[in-house]
C-alpha positions as CSV (number, residue, x, y, z in Angstrom):
1,M,10.3,5.3,57.7
2,I,11.9,4.1,54.6
3,T,12.5,0.4,54.6
4,P,16.1,-1.6,53.0
5,A,13.8,-2.6,50.0
6,E,13.1,1.2,49.2
7,E,16.8,2.4,49.8
8,R,18.4,3.0,46.3
9,S,22.2,4.0,46.9
10,P,23.9,5.9,44.4
11,V,26.5,3.1,44.1
12,I,23.6,0.6,43.7
13,E,22.2,3.1,40.6
14,K,25.6,3.7,39.3
15,K,26.1,-0.4,39.3
16,Q,22.8,-0.9,37.6
17,T,23.3,1.5,35.0
18,A,27.1,0.1,33.9
19,E,25.6,-3.2,33.4
20,A,22.6,-2.0,31.3
21,F,25.0,-0.3,29.3
22,L,27.5,-3.3,29.0
23,T,24.2,-5.6,27.9
24,L,23.4,-3.2,25.5
25,S,26.9,-2.6,24.0
26,K,27.2,-6.4,24.0
27,T,23.8,-6.6,22.3
28,L,25.2,-4.2,19.6
29,V,28.2,-6.0,18.8
30,L,26.7,-8.9,18.2
31,S,24.3,-7.2,15.9
32,L,27.2,-5.9,14.0
33,V,29.2,-9.1,13.9
34,I,25.9,-10.8,12.2
35,L,25.1,-7.7,9.8
36,S,28.9,-7.9,8.8
37,S,28.8,-11.9,8.2
38,L,25.5,-11.5,6.0
39,C,27.3,-8.6,4.1
40,A,30.6,-10.6,3.8
41,G,28.2,-13.2,2.3
42,R,26.6,-11.1,-0.2
43,I,29.8,-9.8,-1.2
44,E,31.8,-13.1,-1.6
45,A,28.5,-14.3,-3.7
46,L,29.4,-16.6,-6.7
47,D,29.5,-14.7,-9.9
48,I,27.8,-16.8,-12.5
49,W,27.4,-16.0,-16.5
50,V,24.5,-18.2,-17.9
51,T,24.1,-18.9,-21.7
52,D,20.0,-19.7,-21.2
53,P,17.7,-17.5,-19.9
54,W,15.8,-20.3,-18.7
55,L,18.4,-21.7,-16.9
56,A,19.6,-18.4,-15.2
57,M,16.1,-18.3,-13.4
58,L,16.7,-21.6,-12.0
59,T,20.3,-21.1,-11.2
60,R,19.2,-18.0,-9.5
61,F,16.6,-19.7,-7.5
62,I,18.6,-22.7,-6.2
63,G,21.8,-20.7,-5.6
64,G,20.2,-18.2,-3.7
65,V,22.2,-15.5,-1.9
66,Q,25.2,-17.6,-2.4
67,V,25.5,-16.7,-6.5
68,T,24.9,-13.8,-8.7
69,V,23.6,-14.6,-11.9
70,H,24.0,-12.7,-15.2
71,P,22.5,-13.8,-17.8
72,I,24.2,-13.6,-21.5
73,I,21.0,-14.2,-23.1
74,T,17.4,-12.6,-22.0
75,W,14.2,-12.0,-23.3
76,D,12.8,-8.8,-24.7
77,E,8.9,-7.5,-24.0
78,R,7.7,-10.1,-26.6
79,G,9.8,-12.9,-25.3
80,Q,12.3,-13.3,-28.2
81,P,15.9,-13.7,-27.0
82,V,18.1,-10.8,-26.8
83,K,22.2,-10.8,-26.0
84,A,22.7,-9.0,-22.8
85,R,25.6,-6.3,-22.4
86,T,27.4,-8.5,-20.5
87,S,30.1,-11.3,-20.6
88,P,32.3,-13.3,-18.4
89,P,35.8,-12.2,-17.6
90,A,38.9,-14.8,-18.2
91,R,38.3,-17.5,-16.1
92,G,34.8,-16.8,-15.2
93,V,32.1,-19.3,-14.1
94,V,30.2,-20.1,-17.4
95,F,26.8,-22.5,-17.0
96,S,25.2,-24.2,-20.1
97,V,22.5,-26.5,-20.5
98,M,24.2,-28.5,-23.3
99,K,27.9,-28.7,-24.1
100,G,29.0,-26.5,-26.9
101,E,25.7,-23.9,-26.4
102,G,28.0,-21.1,-25.5
103,V,30.1,-21.3,-28.4
104,P,28.0,-19.1,-30.7
105,L,27.7,-16.6,-27.8
106,L,31.2,-16.6,-26.5
107,G,33.4,-18.2,-29.1
108,K,35.6,-21.1,-29.6
109,G,38.1,-22.2,-26.8
110,L,35.5,-22.0,-24.0
111,E,37.1,-24.1,-21.7
112,E,40.6,-22.5,-22.2
113,K,38.9,-19.2,-21.7
114,Y,36.3,-20.0,-18.8
115,S,35.6,-22.1,-16.1
116,T,32.9,-23.7,-18.0
117,F,29.8,-26.5,-16.7
118,Y,27.1,-27.9,-18.7
119,L,24.3,-29.8,-17.4
120,F,23.8,-32.4,-20.4
121,E,25.5,-33.6,-23.6
122,R,22.0,-33.1,-25.3
123,S,19.0,-31.5,-24.9
124,P,16.5,-33.7,-21.9
125,C,13.4,-32.9,-24.0
126,S,12.9,-34.0,-27.4
127,S,10.3,-31.2,-27.9
128,G,12.6,-28.5,-27.2
129,L,14.5,-27.2,-24.7
130,D,12.4,-24.2,-23.7
131,E,9.9,-26.9,-23.0
132,S,12.0,-28.7,-20.7
133,F,12.0,-26.0,-18.4
134,L,8.1,-25.7,-18.2
135,D,7.6,-29.5,-17.6
136,P,7.0,-30.7,-13.9
137,A,8.2,-33.9,-15.0
138,T,11.3,-32.5,-16.3
139,L,12.2,-29.9,-14.2
140,P,13.4,-31.8,-11.0
141,F,16.2,-33.5,-12.8
142,I,17.3,-30.4,-14.3
143,G,17.2,-28.8,-10.9
144,L,19.2,-31.8,-9.6
145,R,21.7,-31.2,-12.6
146,T,21.8,-27.7,-11.6
147,L,22.3,-28.6,-7.9
148,Q,25.4,-30.8,-9.1
149,I,27.2,-28.0,-11.2
150,L,26.7,-25.5,-8.4
151,S,28.5,-27.8,-5.6
152,I,31.4,-28.6,-8.2
153,S,31.9,-24.5,-8.0
154,E,31.5,-23.9,-4.5
155,P,31.7,-27.3,-2.3
156,G,31.3,-25.5,1.0
157,D,27.7,-24.5,0.0
158,F,26.5,-27.8,-0.9
159,E,24.3,-28.4,2.3
160,Y,22.5,-25.0,1.3
161,F,21.7,-25.6,-2.4
162,Q,20.6,-29.1,-1.4
163,R,18.0,-27.2,0.8
164,R,17.0,-24.7,-1.8
165,L,16.6,-27.7,-4.5
166,A,14.2,-29.3,-1.7
167,E,12.5,-25.9,-1.5
168,F,12.1,-25.7,-5.3
169,Q,10.7,-28.9,-5.3
170,A,8.2,-28.6,-2.7
171,R,6.9,-25.2,-4.1
172,L,6.9,-26.5,-8.0
173,D,4.6,-29.5,-6.4
174,S,2.3,-27.2,-4.7
175,T,1.9,-25.2,-7.8
176,V,0.9,-27.7,-9.6
177,I,-1.8,-28.7,-7.0
178,V,-3.0,-25.1,-6.7
179,G,-3.2,-24.7,-10.5
180,K,-5.3,-28.0,-11.1
181,N,-7.6,-26.6,-8.0
182,M,-8.1,-23.3,-9.5
183,I,-8.6,-24.4,-13.1
184,G,-10.8,-27.5,-12.3
185,D,-12.2,-29.7,-14.7
186,K,-12.0,-26.8,-17.3
187,T,-10.8,-28.2,-21.0
188,I,-8.2,-26.1,-22.2
189,L,-7.2,-25.7,-25.9
190,D,-3.3,-25.4,-26.1
191,L,-2.4,-23.1,-28.9
192,C,0.9,-22.4,-27.3
193,W,4.3,-22.8,-28.7
194,K,6.3,-23.3,-25.6
195,Y,3.9,-23.3,-22.6
196,G,2.0,-26.4,-23.4
197,R,4.0,-29.0,-20.8
198,W,3.0,-26.7,-18.2
199,L,-0.7,-26.4,-19.2
200,Q,-1.1,-30.2,-19.1
201,A,0.5,-30.0,-15.5
202,I,-2.4,-27.9,-14.4
203,S,-5.4,-28.5,-16.2
204,G,-7.9,-31.3,-16.0
205,E,-7.6,-32.2,-19.8
206,T,-5.8,-30.3,-22.3
207,V,-6.4,-30.8,-26.4
208,R,-3.1,-30.1,-28.0
209,P,-2.5,-30.0,-31.6
210,P,0.3,-32.4,-32.9
211,A,3.7,-30.7,-33.4
212,D,3.5,-31.2,-37.1
213,V,0.0,-29.7,-37.5
214,K,1.3,-26.8,-35.7
215,D,4.6,-26.2,-37.8
216,K,2.0,-26.1,-40.5
217,W,-0.1,-23.4,-39.2
218,S,3.2,-21.5,-38.5
219,R,3.7,-21.6,-42.4
220,S,-0.1,-20.6,-43.0
221,Q,-1.1,-24.2,-44.4
222,A,-3.8,-26.9,-42.9
223,L,-5.4,-23.9,-41.7
224,D,-8.8,-25.8,-42.1
225,V,-7.9,-28.0,-39.4
226,L,-7.2,-24.9,-37.3
227,E,-10.7,-23.4,-38.1
228,T,-11.9,-26.9,-37.0
229,A,-10.2,-26.8,-33.8
230,L,-11.6,-23.4,-32.9
231,G,-15.3,-24.7,-33.9
232,E,-15.1,-27.6,-31.5
233,A,-13.4,-25.2,-28.8
234,G,-16.3,-22.8,-29.3
235,R,-19.2,-25.3,-29.1
236,H,-18.0,-27.2,-26.0
237,G,-16.8,-23.6,-24.3
238,W,-13.2,-24.6,-23.8
239,V,-10.6,-22.1,-23.1
240,I,-8.1,-21.2,-25.6
241,V,-4.6,-20.5,-24.3
242,I,-2.1,-18.7,-26.6
243,D,1.5,-17.7,-25.4
244,P,4.3,-14.7,-26.6
245,W,5.6,-17.6,-29.5
246,T,2.0,-18.2,-30.9
247,P,2.3,-17.0,-34.4
248,A,0.3,-14.6,-36.3
249,T,-1.4,-16.7,-38.6
250,V,-3.2,-18.5,-35.3
251,R,-3.8,-15.1,-33.8
252,E,-5.7,-13.6,-36.6
253,R,-7.9,-16.2,-36.5
254,L,-9.0,-15.8,-32.7
255,E,-9.6,-12.0,-32.9
256,G,-12.7,-11.1,-31.2
257,S,-13.3,-13.9,-29.2
258,K,-13.8,-13.8,-25.9
259,R,-12.6,-17.3,-24.7
260,V,-8.7,-16.4,-25.1
261,V,-6.2,-16.3,-22.4
262,E,-2.7,-14.9,-23.7
263,L,0.4,-15.9,-21.2
264,S,2.7,-13.2,-20.3
265,P,6.3,-13.4,-21.6
266,P,9.2,-14.5,-19.0
267,R,11.5,-12.1,-17.6
268,S,15.2,-12.6,-16.7
269,E,14.7,-11.6,-13.3
270,D,11.3,-13.7,-12.5
271,D,11.3,-15.9,-9.8
272,I,10.4,-19.2,-11.9
273,I,7.8,-20.2,-9.2
274,L,6.1,-17.3,-9.3
275,F,6.1,-17.1,-13.0
276,L,4.6,-20.2,-13.2
277,Y,2.1,-19.7,-10.6
278,D,1.2,-16.1,-12.6
279,H,-0.2,-18.5,-15.6
280,C,-2.4,-20.3,-13.1
281,L,-3.6,-17.2,-11.6
282,K,-4.6,-15.9,-15.3
283,I,-6.4,-18.7,-16.7
284,W,-8.3,-18.6,-13.1
285,D,-9.0,-15.0,-13.4
286,H,-10.4,-15.4,-17.0
287,L,-12.4,-18.3,-15.7
288,R,-14.0,-16.3,-13.0
289,R,-14.9,-13.3,-15.3
290,N,-16.2,-15.9,-18.1
291,P,-18.0,-18.6,-16.1
């Protein structure tokens, strides 16, 4: 005997099939709506032309999916600045670090030709603009100014940019802590021309020659001071770190040394936090292989 619970009439089966089909259809429609919204967000991303490659990296991070960044200046494989094959259209949005920075690149009358925004009236770092973007003490301030001009350009995305800035600051702080743990109490002889501020942040102790001495070395002067510094590094087992902009006169005196770490040049498409972390990883890997 078949009990009522076991009976499945064709009418009931058809009804259940129709309900399942309706549920599946609703799910597909909802998925398409979400996908369309995401695609629309990408299509409507704000195009921004940036006159400084470091600012381009930072703007790309804080702007996230809401912006498409076009660096007007990038780097070649040796870290040298090169002009990209791109230029903003009339009334295009242009970001610069300092007022007037875009004039040599885009000509006079910037404010009449484009929607221009700049972070500062003058450089926020006395030692050079590049070092400002590699200094954890300065970067959050530059990030805040970037948030502000992004929000002026796209007021509706302020909360999104604010979250991205908070993420940037959290990841920057974490990277500094991780770097310190990786490098430990090892002393670094800083022979970098631009990465010095970052080295100071992630290392236990950094020996950094004064700027005027490094300027003399770049002109093949006071090389006896360089020899003294290298001698001290050898006696005490310091790690010697150079960057892509360390001049040839210094590099020549480092040939054959096993205590040298050369950090990589930046690329305009890099994630700025991963780029900074890569420096920590490279020094740590050298210390692991050369205890």
